[in-house]
Each structure stands twice: as C-alpha cells, then as structure tokens.
N, C-alpha and C positions, 0 to 999 in steps of 0.2 A: 510815282517816279520821284517827285520832289522830296517825299519823306525818306526815300532811300538815300538820296544825295545828302540830306541833312544828317541822317544817321552815320553815313560814311565820313562826313566832315567832322562830326562830333567825335568819332573814334580817332581820327587823325589828330585832332586837338588834344584828346586825352593822352595819346601816346607821346606827343611832343611835351606835354606838361610833365609826365612822369620821367621822361628822359632828362629834362632840365632839372627836376627835383633830385634825381640820382646823381647828376654831375655836381650840383651844389653841395649835396651831402658828402660826396667823396672829397671835394675841395676843403670843406669844413673839417673833416677828419684829418686830412694831410697837414693843414696849417695849424691845427690845434692838437697834434699828436702827443706832444710832451705833456700838455695840461691834462689831456684825457687819460693818459697812462698813469700820471701821478694821482689823479682822482680815483682811478680804478684800484691802484695800489693801496691807497688809504682805506678803501672798502674791503681790502683783502683779496682782490681779484687780480691775478697775474696773467699777462698776455705774452705767450711765447713769441720770440723773434728769431730771425735767421741768424745762424751762428757764423762767426768769422773768427779764425783762430791763427794757428802758428804758420809763419811763412814756410814755404816748401824748401827754400834754398838752405842747404846744410852740408857741412863737411864731415859730420860724424852722425852716428845713429842717435836719435833722441832717447833720453832716459825717462821712462814713464814711472813715476813714483806711486801714483794712484790711478785706478781705472778711470778713463774718460767716460762722460755720459754718452749714451748711445746716439744722441742727436748732435754731438759735437762734430762740426765739419771743419776740416783743415783746407784752407784755400791760400793761393798766393796773395799776399797782402803786404805792402810796404808803405809806411807813412814816415815822412821826415819829421823828426822831433823839433818843435819850435823852441825858442830860447827859454831857459828855466824861468819859472814864475817867481818874481821877487816876493819874499815874505819878510819885509824889513822889521815887522813888529815882533818877530820872534827873537829870543836871546841867542847869543852864540852857543855853540855845542857844549854840552856838559856830559862827560863820560864818567861813570863809576860803576862798580860791581856791588850788588847787594846779595848777600848770602841767604838762601832759603834754608830751612832746617836740615842739619847734617851736611850742608854744602861745604863746610870747612874740612870735611873728611874726603872730599872729592878733588881731583879724580884718582889720586894715588890709591885710596882704600876703597874706592867704589867697586861694586861687582863688575865683572866683565860684560854683563848684559846691560850696563848703564853708562851713559856718557854725560859730560857737562856741556850744555849748550847755552848760547847767548840769545836772550830775547830783549826786545826794546819796548819799554813803556815810557810814560811821560810824567812830568811833574810841573806844578805851577808855583812860582816863587811869590814873595809878598807883593811884588810889583805887577803881578799878573802875567809875567813872561812864562812861556812854555819851554821846557827843557827836555831833551831826549836823554833817557836813562838806560844804560845797559845793565841787564839783570842776568845773573848766572842761575841756571836751573839744571838739576840732575834728571835726565829723561831716559826712557828705555832705549837701548841701542838696537834699533830695528833695521830692517833692510831699506827703510824709507825715512832717513833722518830728517830731511827737509820737511816732509809732510808731518812728521811727529812734532817737530819744533813749531811749525805754523799752527797746528792744531792746539798746541799748548798756549800759543800767543792768543788765539781766538777764545780760549777757555777763560782767559782773564787772569787777574791777580791772585796770588796766594795770600793767606792771612798775614804772613810775615811782610809781604810787599805792601799790603794795605796799611800796615802800621807805619810804613815809610811815607805814607801819603802819596803814593804813586797813583796814576790813573791810566785808563786805556780809552782811546777815542774810537775804537773799532765798534761799529754799530751792533747792538744786540740782535741776535738772530742771524748774523753773518756766518756762513758755513763754507768750509773749504771743500770744493768738489773734486779737484784734481790738481796735480803738479807735474809738469813736464820740463826737464832741463835739456836745453839744446843749444849748442854753440855758446856756452857761458850765459845764456839767457834762461831765466826761470819763468815759464808761462804758468801763472797762478790763477786758477779758475775758481771764482766765488759764486755763490748764489745771488739772487736778485737783491737780497737785503743789504748787501755791501754798498749799494748805490745810494742808500738813504741815511743821512747823518743829521741828527737834530741840532748839532752844534755849529752849523754854518761852515764858513771857510776854514776856520781853525780846526774844526772836526774832520773835514775832508783831508786837509793837509796832514793832520796828525795820524789818521788811520793809514794813509799811504806811507808816511815816514816809518811807522811801526813795522809794516809788512816789508817794505823795501830794505831797511837796515837789518832786520832779522834774517831775511833770505840771503843777503849779500855777506853775512858772516861766514857762509860756506865758501871755501876757496874755488869751487866749481861754478859759482854764480857771480857774475859781474853786473848784471842788470836784471830788471824785472818787468815783465809785461803782464798787466792786470787784464783778466778776462772776466766777463759776467755771463754766466750760463753758457760758456763756450764761445762768446762773441766779444769783439772789441767795442768799447765805448770811447767816445772822444774825450769826455770830461766827467769828473766827479763834481757835482754841484755846477756852478757857473763857469769856473775858470781854473780848476785843477786838472791839468792835462794828463790823460792816461791812454791816449790814442796810439802810443808806441812805447817801446821799452824805455824804462827810466833807470838812471844810475844815481848813486849817492850824491853826486855833484849837483843834481837838480833840487835837492833839499839840504843844502849844506848848513844852514843856520837855524834849523829847527831844534 
C-alpha cells in the first residue's frame, strides 16, 4: 500500500516538474524571440510568421500588379505613424539624372514598348555624406510598370552607373514578391532578406529611401507600406519605422 502511494506521489511530482519546465521553455522562447529568429536566419533557417497586410478600408478597387503569395492574409489593421526619424548626419537632397546607354535617344525615339523610368540610388561624397541620386532608365512598357521599375531597382546598378560611383544599399537577396496599389498607397511585399542589412542604420535608411522615392515617382503612388512575406513589421533594424505607410517627407534629407 505504501509503495503504491509513493509511486503515485512520484508520478505527480514528475508531472509538475515537466509542466514547470514547459512553461519556462515557452517564456524563454517568447522573451528571446528576436534573438532566436536572428540566429536561425544566420544558419539559413527561416520561420514563417502570421501575415498582416493591407487595410480593408478603401474607396476604390485595389490594383494588383503581381500575384500575391497564397499565404498572404489581408486584415483590418491601422497604425498611427510616429514622428519622422531625424537623420541629421545625412546631407541635403541632391537630384540629378544619369543617362544609361542610348538613354539620350529616349523617350522620343524609344520604341513604343519601352518607357523611361526614374530609379533612386545613392552616392557618398568626400565627407562621407550620403546623397540620393535620381537615375533615368529605359525599361519595358509592361502592364505592371511599378513592378518592372522596382525589380530593376533591386537588380542593382548598370555598368554606366557604376562608373558614376553610385551605390545601392538594398540587401543582396532581397526580392519583390508582390505590389498592390490602393488609395494612393503602394503595398510593396518583399521576402525575408529585406529585413537584414549589414550596413547598420545608414543601410536601413538607405534601402527604404531607394524604394520609397522610386515608387512615389509614379503619380498614382503618394505613400509606401513595406511588407515582409505579406506581413507588417514595426522596424527595420532598431529604429527605422516601417509599421505604417511612409511618405517622402519622412526621409527628406537623405
């Protein structure tokens, strides 16, 4: 009889121990989520997360430029944009157009299936200041001009642009998954690689500036909402806000 009581007691103690262990493990995962995800990413392991995307309120039908991923979920979501992040170390805006080969013949002599588009890259002056540079490109005139232009931006510099000592701070491996234009907001959906920039704060601010200013060259786009794998993220890095739609005024001096 005593042996049965001891056995029953030991079982209860074992169950309680494993419950406490499970709770401790869950709390550890919750409070160290970002560190764990970052370590997994560095090992090439990607963990899917719940998608949050375009607000449902709209006055007109959304324009879908590229197919959305099947797991993209559209939910009601509204976040107030905080004050713009000051980036005082960046020099005032510099605007200029750099011609790619045969660009001097466009758009008047360009074929009807091509159009001149504006892309934004960056340059660094002798004082280490970063400047935003507008570049003219001749691109195919497709039914998805914004998608075509953003893909050209992600593809990087041409040989002519490299000779001008321009740079791109968009991370290698970043891919465009989809573009939806709705109520003058472009919802631009990137893969996970867009989250990771090896150049720190300057790199994160630079990649957002390139995407934001390139997209808002189109008259139908006034602001840009960045999505990652169909979901919203609050920040790039530690303090570059992307939790709601951004306008050019939020990066005026880059």
